[in-house]
MIVOVEX-44932 format. One record per residue (C-alpha): x, y, z; residue number from 1; residue in one letter. Coordinates in steps of 0.25 Angstrom, whole numbers, plus 5000, padded with zeros to 4 digits. Each point is the difference from the previous one (the first is absolute). Layout:
# MIVOVEX-44932
ATOM     x     y     z  pos  code
ATOM     X     Y     Z  NUM     A
...
***
This chain:
# MIVOVEX-44932
ATOM     x     y     z  pos  code
ATOM  5000  5000  5002    1     M
ATOM  5005  5014  4994    2     R
ATOM  4997  5013  5002    3     A
ATOM  4999  5008  4989    4     H
ATOM  5000  5015  4998    5     R
ATOM  5008  5009  4990    6     T
ATOM  5010  5012  5004    7     L
ATOM  4990  5009  4991    8     K
ATOM  4988  4995  5009    9     T
ATOM  5008  5006  5012   10     I
ATOM  5006  5011  4995   11     A
ATOM  4986  5005  4995   12     V
ATOM  4995  4997  5014   13     G
ATOM  5011  5006  5008   14     A
ATOM  4999  5014  4993   15     A
ATOM  4986  5000  5001   16     A
ATOM  5001  4999  5016   17     M
ATOM  5012  5012  5000   18     V
ATOM  4989  5008  4991   19     I
ATOM  4989  4999  5009   20     L
ATOM  5008  4998  5013   21     A
ATOM  5005  5015  4996   22     G
ATOM  4984  5005  4998   23     C
ATOM  4994  4993  5012   24     G
ATOM  4989  4992  4991   25     D
ATOM  5003  4987  5005   26     S
ATOM  4991  5002  5011   27     G
ATOM  5007  4987  5009   28     A
ATOM  5004  5003  5013   29     D
ATOM  5017  4996  5002   30     D
ATOM  4997  4997  5013   31     D
ATOM  4988  4989  4997   32     E
ATOM  5008  4993  4988   33     D
ATOM  5000  4986  5001   34     F
ATOM  4997  4987  4993   35     T
ATOM  4987  4995  4999   36     L
ATOM  5001  4983  4998   37     D
ATOM  4988  4993  4995   38     I
ATOM  5000  4985  5000   39     A
ATOM  4996  4993  4987   40     I
ATOM  4997  4984  4998   41     T
ATOM  4997  5000  4986   42     T
ATOM  5011  5005  4992   43     D
ATOM  4997  5010  4988   44     L
ATOM  4993  4993  4986   45     Q
ATOM  4998  5008  4990   46     A
ATOM  5007  5014  5006   47     F
ATOM  4992  5009  4990   48     N
ATOM  4991  5010  5003   49     P
ATOM  4992  4998  4988   50     L
ATOM  4997  4986  5002   51     S
ATOM  5000  4997  5015   52     V
ATOM  4993  4985  5005   53     T
ATOM  5001  4998  5012   54     N
ATOM  5000  5006  5014   55     A
ATOM  5013  5002  5002   56     T
ATOM  5005  5006  4987   57     D
ATOM  4988  5010  5001   58     I
ATOM  5005  5004  5013   59     Q
ATOM  5016  5002  4997   60     V
ATOM  4996  5007  4988   61     M
ATOM  4988  5011  5007   62     N
ATOM  5013  5005  5007   63     T
ATOM  5005  5006  4988   64     M
ATOM  4990  5002  4990   65     Y
ATOM  4987  5007  5004   66     L
ATOM  4984  4996  4995   67     P
ATOM  4991  5009  4995   68     L
ATOM  4992  4997  5012   69     M
ATOM  5003  4994  5013   70     R
ATOM  4992  4993  5010   71     L
ATOM  4999  5006  5013   72     K
ATOM  5000  4996  5014   73     E
ATOM  4987  4995  5004   74     G
ATOM  4994  4997  4987   75     G
ATOM  4997  5006  4988   76     G
ATOM  5008  5008  4989   77     L
ATOM  5007  5015  5001   78     E
ATOM  5009  5007  4988   79     P
ATOM  5013  4995  5000   80     G
ATOM  5008  5005  4990   81     L
ATOM  4990  5008  4992   82     M
ATOM  4991  5011  5008   83     S
ATOM  4987  4998  4992   84     S
ATOM  4992  4992  4991   85     C
ATOM  4987  5003  4992   86     T
ATOM  4991  4993  4992   87     Y
ATOM  4997  5007  4985   88     E
ATOM  4990  4998  4989   89     D
ATOM  4990  4992  5007   90     G
ATOM  5010  4991  5006   91     N
ATOM  5006  4995  4988   92     Q
ATOM  5012  5008  5004   93     R
ATOM  5009  5002  5012   94     V
ATOM  5011  5010  5003   95     E
ATOM  5010  5000  5011   96     W
ATOM  5009  5014  5004   97     T
ATOM  5013  4996  5006   98     I
ATOM  5006  5006  5014   99     D
ATOM  5011  5009  4996  100     D
ATOM  5007  4997  5012  101     G
ATOM  5006  4988  4996  102     Y
ATOM  5012  5000  4992  103     Q
ATOM  5009  4987  4997  104     W
ATOM  5013  4997  5007  105     S
ATOM  5010  5006  4990  106     D
ATOM  4993  5014  5000  107     G
ATOM  4989  4999  4989  108     E
ATOM  4986  5003  5002  109     P
ATOM  4990  4990  4999  110     V
ATOM  4990  5004  4989  111     T
ATOM  4988  4994  4992  112     A
ATOM  5008  4993  4989  113     D
ATOM  5007  4992  5012  114     D
ATOM  4984  4995  5002  115     V
ATOM  4997  5000  4985  116     V
ATOM  5014  4991  4997  117     F
ATOM  4995  4991  5012  118     T
ATOM  4987  4997  4997  119     M
ATOM  5004  4997  4985  120     Q
ATOM  5011  4991  5002  121     T
ATOM  4992  4993  5010  122     G
ATOM  4988  4999  4990  123     I
ATOM  5008  4995  4989  124     A
ATOM  5007  4989  5009  125     S
ATOM  4987  4995  5005  126     D
ATOM  5006  5002  5014  127     M
ATOM  4986  5007  5005  128     Y
ATOM  4990  4990  4998  129     G
ATOM  4988  5005  5008  130     L
ATOM  4997  5017  4998  131     W
ATOM  5009  5004  4989  132     Q
ATOM  4994  4989  4992  133     G
ATOM  4989  5010  5000  134     N
ATOM  5009  5012  4995  135     V
ATOM  5000  5003  4984  136     E
ATOM  5010  5011  4999  137     S
ATOM  5007  5007  5010  138     V
ATOM  5007  5017  5000  139     E
ATOM  5007  5010  5006  140     A
ATOM  4992  5014  4999  141     L
ATOM  5011  5007  5006  142     D
ATOM  5011  4998  5008  143     E
ATOM  4990  4995  5014  144     S
ATOM  4989  4995  4993  145     T
ATOM  4996  4986  4995  146     V
ATOM  4988  4996  4992  147     S
ATOM  4996  4987  4997  148     A
ATOM  4988  4996  4990  149     N
ATOM  4993  4987  5005  150     L
ATOM  4994  4991  4991  151     L
ATOM  4987  4998  5009  152     T
ATOM  4996  5011  5011  153     P
ATOM  5006  4997  5013  154     A
ATOM  4997  5008  5013  155     T
ATOM  5012  4992  5008  156     T
ATOM  5013  5003  4990  157     A
ATOM  5005  5011  5010  158     C
ATOM  5000  4988  5013  159     E
ATOM  5005  4990  4991  160     D
ATOM  5013  5007  4995  161     S
ATOM  5005  4997  5014  162     S
ATOM  5007  4988  4992  163     Q
ATOM  5010  5009  4992  164     V
ATOM  5014  5001  5004  165     L
ATOM  5006  5012  4993  166     V
ATOM  5012  4999  4993  167     V
ATOM  5008  5011  4995  168     P
ATOM  5001  5003  4985  169     Q
ATOM  5011  5006  4998  170     H
ATOM  5009  4989  5006  171     V
ATOM  4991  4988  4995  172     W
ATOM  4996  5003  4986  173     G
ATOM  5015  4997  4993  174     D
ATOM  4996  4985  5008  175     V
ATOM  4987  5000  4996  176     V
ATOM  5002  5004  4986  177     E
ATOM  5013  4989  4997  178     E
ATOM  4991  4989  5006  179     Q
ATOM  4986  5002  4996  180     G
ATOM  4990  5004  5011  181     A
ATOM  4992  4988  4996  182     D
ATOM  5013  4994  5007  183     Q
ATOM  5002  5007  5012  184     M
ATOM  4991  4989  5008  185     G
ATOM  5013  4991  5002  186     T
ATOM  5009  5013  5001  187     F
ATOM  5008  5001  5014  188     T
ATOM  5007  5011  5006  189     L
ATOM  5010  4990  5005  190     S
ATOM  5014  5004  4998  191     E
ATOM  4995  5013  4993  192     K
ATOM  5004  5011  5008  193     D
ATOM  4998  5011  4991  194     A
ATOM  4985  4997  5001  195     L
ATOM  5001  5003  5014  196     W
ATOM  4991  5014  5000  197     V
ATOM  4987  5001  5009  198     G
ATOM  4990  5010  5005  199     N
ATOM  4999  4994  5014  200     G
ATOM  5007  5003  5013  201     P
ATOM  5011  4989  4999  202     Y
ATOM  5007  4995  4986  203     V
ATOM  5007  4988  4998  204     L
ATOM  5015  5001  5001  205     A
ATOM  5006  4986  5002  206     E
ATOM  4994  4985  4995  207     E
ATOM  5006  4988  5008  208     R
ATOM  4990  4989  4994  209     K
ATOM  4997  4989  5010  210     G
ATOM  5006  5008  5010  211     D
ATOM  4995  5017  5001  212     R
ATOM  4994  5011  4994  213     Y
ATOM  5005  5013  5005  214     T
ATOM  4992  5014  4996  215     F
ATOM  5006  5013  5004  216     E
ATOM  4992  5013  5002  217     R
ATOM  4995  5009  4988  218     N
ATOM  5005  5013  5003  219     E
ATOM  4989  5006  4992  220     H
ATOM  4990  4995  5008  221     W
ATOM  4988  5010  5001  222     P
ATOM  5000  5001  5015  223     T
ATOM  4987  5004  5001  224     E
ATOM  4998  4985  4997  225     H
ATOM  5008  4996  5014  226     G
ATOM  5013  5002  5005  227     E
ATOM  5009  4991  4996  228     V
ATOM  5007  4996  5013  229     K
ATOM  5008  4986  4996  230     A
ATOM  5011  5003  4991  231     S
ATOM  4999  4985  4993  232     S
ATOM  4989  4989  5000  233     V
ATOM  5005  4986  4999  234     V
ATOM  4991  4988  4996  235     Y
ATOM  5008  4988  5006  236     R
ATOM  4996  4986  4995  237     F
ATOM  4998  4990  5009  238     F
ATOM  5000  4985  4994  239     P
ATOM  4987  4997  5011  240     D
ATOM  4991  5008  5009  241     A
ATOM  5005  4993  5013  242     N
ATOM  5014  5008  4997  243     T
ATOM  4994  5013  4996  244     A
ATOM  4992  4998  5015  245     Q
ATOM  5012  4998  5007  246     V
ATOM  5006  5013  4992  247     A
ATOM  4988  5009  5004  248     L
ATOM  4999  4995  5015  249     T
ATOM  5016  5002  5002  250     S
ATOM  5000  5013  4995  251     G
ATOM  5007  4997  4985  252     E
ATOM  4990  5007  4993  253     V
ATOM  4987  5009  5000  254     A
ATOM  4988  4991  4993  255     A
ATOM  4997  4989  4993  256     I
ATOM  4993  5001  4986  257     A
ATOM  4989  4998  4998  258     P
ATOM  4990  4993  5009  259     A
ATOM  5006  4990  5010  260     V
ATOM  4992  4986  4999  261     S
ATOM  4993  4997  5012  262     E
ATOM  5007  4990  5008  263     S
ATOM  5013  5010  4998  264     A
ATOM  4988  5012  5005  265     R
ATOM  4997  4991  5012  266     R
ATOM  5015  4998  5003  267     T
ATOM  5003  5016  5000  268     L
ATOM  4989  5003  5007  269     E
ATOM  5007  4995  5012  270     G
ATOM  5014  5007  4996  271     S
ATOM  5005  5013  5007  272     G
ATOM  5003  5011  4992  273     G
ATOM  4991  4996  4987  274     V
ATOM  4986  5005  4996  275     E
ATOM  4990  4995  4991  276     L
ATOM  4992  5009  4992  277     E
ATOM  4987  4993  4995  278     T
ATOM  4991  5002  4988  279     V
ATOM  4986  4994  5001  280     A
ATOM  4996  4990  4991  281     P
ATOM  4993  5004  4986  282     G
ATOM  5011  5007  4990  283     T
ATOM  5006  4984  4996  284     S
ATOM  4995  4986  5001  285     Y
ATOM  5003  4983  4996  286     A
ATOM  4992  4995  4989  287     K
ATOM  4999  4985  4994  288     L
ATOM  4997  5001  4987  289     T
ATOM  4996  4985  4989  290     V
ATOM  5006  5001  4988  291     N
ATOM  4986  4998  4991  292     T
ATOM  5008  4995  4989  293     D
ATOM  5005  4988  5008  294     R
ATOM  4988  4997  5009  295     V
ATOM  4988  5005  4991  296     P
ATOM  4990  4993  5009  297     E
ATOM  4993  5011  5009  298     Q
ATOM  4996  4991  5011  299     E
ATOM  5014  4995  5000  300     L
ATOM  5005  5013  4999  301     R
ATOM  4991  5005  5013  302     S
ATOM  5004  4988  5009  303     L
ATOM  5015  5002  4998  304     L
ATOM  4998  5014  5005  305     L
ATOM  4993  4995  5012  306     S
ATOM  5012  4991  5004  307     F
ATOM  5006  5014  5006  308     V
ATOM  4993  5005  5012  309     D
ATOM  5002  5014  5003  310     P
ATOM  4995  5000  5014  311     E
ATOM  5011  4988  5004  312     Q
ATOM  5010  5009  4992  313     V
ATOM  4999  5012  5006  314     V
ATOM  5000  4994  5015  315     K
ATOM  5011  4988  4998  316     S
ATOM  5009  5008  4988  317     V
ATOM  4998  5017  5004  318     L
ATOM  4999  4997  5013  319     L
ATOM  4987  5008  5001  320     D
ATOM  5008  5010  4992  321     T
ATOM  4989  5004  4988  322     G
ATOM  4987  4997  4995  323     E
ATOM  4995  4988  4992  324     P
ATOM  4994  5001  4987  325     L
ATOM  4989  4994  4992  326     V
ATOM  5001  5007  4987  327     T
ATOM  5013  5007  4994  328     P
ATOM  5002  5013  5005  329     L
ATOM  4993  5012  4993  330     V
ATOM  5010  5011  4998  331     S
ATOM  4996  5012  5010  332     G
ATOM  4996  4993  5012  333     G
ATOM  4985  4996  4993  334     L
ATOM  4995  4986  5004  335     T
ATOM  4992  4992  4994  336     P
ATOM  4988  4992  5007  337     D
ATOM  5002  4986  4996  338     V
ATOM  4997  4988  5010  339     D
ATOM  5011  4990  5002  340     E
ATOM  5000  4986  4995  341     R
ATOM  4997  4990  5009  342     E
ATOM  5009  4988  4999  343     F
ATOM  4993  4988  4999  344     S
ATOM  5007  4985  4999  345     T
ATOM  4988  4994  4994  346     A
ATOM  4999  5010  4989  347     E
ATOM  5016  4999  4998  348     A
ATOM  5000  4986  4997  349     E
ATOM  4989  5000  4991  350     R
ATOM  5008  5012  4992  351     I
ATOM  5014  4991  5000  352     V
ATOM  4991  4988  4995  353     A
ATOM  4994  5009  4987  354     E
ATOM  5012  5004  4997  355     T
ATOM  5009  4989  5004  356     G
ATOM  5009  5012  5007  357     A
ATOM  5007  4990  5009  358     D
ATOM  5007  4994  4986  359     A
ATOM  5006  5013  4999  360     R
ATOM  5010  5009  5006  361     E
ATOM  5000  5015  5003  362     F
ATOM  5012  5009  5000  363     R
ATOM  5000  5011  5010  364     V
ATOM  5007  5012  4996  365     L
ATOM  5005  5010  5009  366     C
ATOM  5014  5010  5004  367     D
ATOM  5008  4991  5008  368     S
ATOM  5006  5009  5007  369     G
ATOM  4986  5003  5007  370     V
ATOM  4999  4993  5013  371     A
ATOM  4985  5002  5001  372     N
ATOM  4997  4996  4985  373     F
ATOM  5007  4986  5004  374     V
ATOM  4994  4999  5013  375     K
ATOM  4986  5001  4993  376     I
ATOM  5004  4990  4989  377     L
ATOM  5003  4989  5010  378     D
ATOM  4984  5003  5008  379     L
ATOM  4994  5000  4986  380     M
ATOM  5009  4986  4996  381     T
ATOM  4994  4993  5014  382     E
ATOM  4985  5004  4997  383     K
ATOM  5001  4997  4986  384     A
ATOM  5005  4987  5004  385     A
ATOM  4989  4995  5007  386     E
ATOM  4991  4999  4987  387     V
ATOM  5011  4995  4993  388     G
ATOM  5006  5011  4992  389     I
ATOM  5014  5002  4999  390     T
ATOM  5007  5014  5000  391     L
ATOM  5014  5001  4996  392     V
ATOM  5009  5011  5006  393     N
ATOM  5006  5008  4988  394     D
ATOM  5004  5011  5006  395     C
ATOM  5012  5008  4994  396     Q
ATOM  5009  5012  5002  397     E
ATOM  4992  5012  4998  398     R
ATOM  5004  5003  4985  399     N
ATOM  5000  4986  4997  400     S
ATOM  4985  5001  5006  401     A
ATOM  4996  5013  4992  402     R
ATOM  5004  4993  4989  403     S
ATOM  4993  4987  5000  404     A
ATOM  4987  5008  5005  405     S
ATOM  5001  5008  4986  406     K
ATOM  5001  4988  4992  407     E
ATOM  4990  4992  5006  408     G
ATOM  5009  4991  5006  409     N
ATOM  4991  4997  5013  410     F
ATOM  4987  4993  5004  411     D
ATOM  4999  5008  5014  412     L
ATOM  5008  5013  5002  413     F
ATOM  5001  5007  5013  414     I
ATOM  5004  5013  4999  415     N
ATOM  5001  5014  5006  416     P
ATOM  4993  5012  4994  417     L
ATOM  5000  5015  5005  418     G
ATOM  4987  5008  4998  419     A
ATOM  5003  5012  5010  420     G
ATOM  5004  5010  4988  421     Y
ATOM  4992  4996  4989  422     L
ATOM  4986  5006  4997  423     S
ATOM  4988  4991  4998  424     P
ATOM  4997  5005  4984  425     L
ATOM  5015  4998  4998  426     T
ATOM  4999  4986  5007  427     F
ATOM  4988  4996  4990  428     T
ATOM  5003  5007  4989  429     T
ATOM  5014  4999  4998  430     I
ATOM  5002  4985  5005  431     S
ATOM  4989  4996  4992  432     W
ATOM  5003  5007  4988  433     D
ATOM  5000  4993  4986  434     P
ATOM  5013  5008  4995  435     R
ATOM  5007  4991  5012  436     Q
ATOM  5008  4987  4995  437     A
ATOM  4993  4992  5010  438     D
ATOM  4984  5003  5007  439     L
ATOM  5000  4998  5013  440     G
ATOM  5016  4999  5003  441     V
ATOM  4997  5011  5009  442     F
ATOM  4997  4986  5009  443     Y
ATOM  5010  4992  4996  444     G
ATOM  4990  4992  4992  445     G
ATOM  4998  4997  4986  446     H
ATOM  4986  5002  4997  447     Y
ATOM  4988  5008  4991  448     E
ATOM  4987  5002  5007  449     D
ATOM  4989  5008  4992  450     P
ATOM  4994  5005  5013  451     V
ATOM  5013  5005  5005  452     I
ATOM  5003  5006  4987  453     Q
ATOM  4985  5007  5000  454     Q
ATOM  5002  5005  5013  455     A
ATOM  5015  5007  4997  456     A
ATOM  4994  5004  4987  457     D
ATOM  4988  5009  5005  458     E
ATOM  5009  5005  5011  459     A
ATOM  5010  5005  4989  460     R
ATOM  4989  5005  4993  461     A
ATOM  4995  5009  5011  462     S
ATOM  5015  5003  5007  463     G
ATOM  4994  5004  5012  464     T
ATOM  5004  4995  5015  465     S
ATOM  4988  4995  5003  466     E
ATOM  5000  4991  4986  467     A
ATOM  5013  4994  5005  468     G
ATOM  4994  4997  5014  469     E
ATOM  4988  4992  4994  470     K
ATOM  5009  4993  4988  471     A
ATOM  5011  4997  5012  472     A
ATOM  4990  4993  5009  473     K
ATOM  4992  4994  4988  474     T
ATOM  5014  4993  4995  475     I
ATOM  5005  4995  5012  476     V
ATOM  4987  4993  5004  477     E
ATOM  4999  4996  4988  478     R
ATOM  5015  4994  5000  479     V
ATOM  4997  4993  5015  480     Y
ATOM  4986  4993  4993  481     E
ATOM  5007  4994  4988  482     Q
ATOM  5011  4995  5009  483     G
ATOM  5012  5008  4992  484     Y
ATOM  5006  5006  5013  485     A
ATOM  4997  5003  5015  486     R
ATOM  5006  5007  5010  487     G
ATOM  5008  4995  5010  488     I
ATOM  5005  5011  5011  489     Y
ATOM  5002  5015  5001  490     S
ATOM  5012  5003  5009  491     P
ATOM  5002  5010  5011  492     E
ATOM  5014  5004  4996  493     M
ATOM  5009  5004  5012  494     A
ATOM  5014  5009  4996  495     F
ATOM  5012  4996  5011  496     A
ATOM  5007  5013  5003  497     V
ATOM  5010  5004  5010  498     S
ATOM  4996  5009  5010  499     S
ATOM  5013  5008  4999  500     D
ATOM  4993  5008  4988  501     Y
ATOM  4988  5006  4996  502     S
ATOM  4992  5007  4990  503     G
ATOM  4997  4987  4993  504     W
ATOM  4986  4999  4992  505     E
ATOM  4992  4987  4998  506     T
ATOM  4992  5002  4987  507     A
ATOM  4988  4991  4997  508     N
ATOM  5009  4992  4991  509     F
ATOM  5011  4992  5004  510     E
ATOM  5009  5003  4985  511     S
ATOM  5000  5014  5003  512     F
ATOM  4999  5003  5016  513     S
ATOM  5010  5003  5009  514     I
ATOM  5013  5000  4989  515     T
ATOM  4993  5008  4991  516     N
ATOM  5006  5015  4996  517     A
ATOM  4993  5009  5010  518     W
ATOM  5001  4992  5012  519     S
ATOM  5013  4997  4999  520     L
ATOM  5002  5015  4998  521     A
ATOM  4995  5002  5014  522     N
ATOM  5006  4989  5009  523     V
ATOM  5008  5004  5011  524     T
ATOM  5008  4996  5011  525     R
ATOM  4989  4998  5011  526     A
ATOM  5001  5011  5012  527     D
***
């Protein structure tokens, strides 16, 4: 493993620090300078702000790249890089006004051109398969105003733009032109330090893959968004959760990111010097999906889904730190009124006999790195065996599991989904948009359904939040009734931080919580 940093980067950074120190603009109190060490237990995968997919990647990228909108503490959204967002032309067009207080770490201003460049690159490379699937075109009206024409009217584009992490056109432009915008989904920042220019409170300064990622203070960060106290932030990779917990309790690190597991939470609750910041259930969840291509029988699909008992999962796996679910969770906290199917051994045996399910093996896919999913599969396997059905553990490493899911290489799939920052309208109309490659892929399934499609089409035609909520309920009810998928649980997240520090923000979605830019800008030593 080697650190990678060029002399050019060091020289530019040093020069900027000298100039700013003379101007008194840094906003940092030298007496408060310290290093903020944060433990991560998954190493970075994509290392690309335009194509972040897992929680750790998103959190680390949030350190130096700002989204247009941010999740705020206690729930909901508020302006991030932008100062305002409005709808025009009967909700067929949306305009963002960029906050002119932000600058890139090389001193250049953040402009509308940067936002347009980021969006156009994302659309061309199909990296924003959700709300940007409804963007027809995007342009800069002036230095601070971005306008996007939508394919269908929508009143949710402002809040859904929280996904976009803006990158600098003047730095990234040549790379995108050389490699092609449609190839940027596989691009990586690793060992390309000329591109380490951000608009967050910290900017990447050193990379040691498999070890640590060091970020130094962005001297151009606007102090009205937080007096940046720490001189640097270091994400330190620990190969397992136990060593990360030891590092936290010993004072070696200031926090663990993302949220800690239920068992770790119980261990840390009794540790001195550690505080647990909790976020109520309702912003993310785990679900079980059936591949209809491999299991076309509706009764059998429903039976397979019944092998998971959400009440048991919450009690024995989550240790009562979550809520059981029947349907998949609706974005925006909406909950359809659907009754749980009662499991009947006699009915299960009838279905098994009629479908010949006892002569088949059903491969269950999951992310093997998530202990909860493996435990859930163990419980399911025991229950399925009681009626003669064999479930085979096919859990894999995260990226392999994601690829297998996309290709449909599974019978059952246990996977997580975040619903906390997407509006119900986007949740439905874009997820089941015929322009998307796989209808229903939002649930990890491979199915088409006329009832689902009609609900999505009607919501799309209306473009209102109310229509989105109605369609979302209709869709998740249909998903459950037809045995396509079911909810398992929504966790109560807990973030473990050292009591030696204060100022952390706990947003209601773990990927954008304690390590978001504004949270890090405000963290200081406790009194």
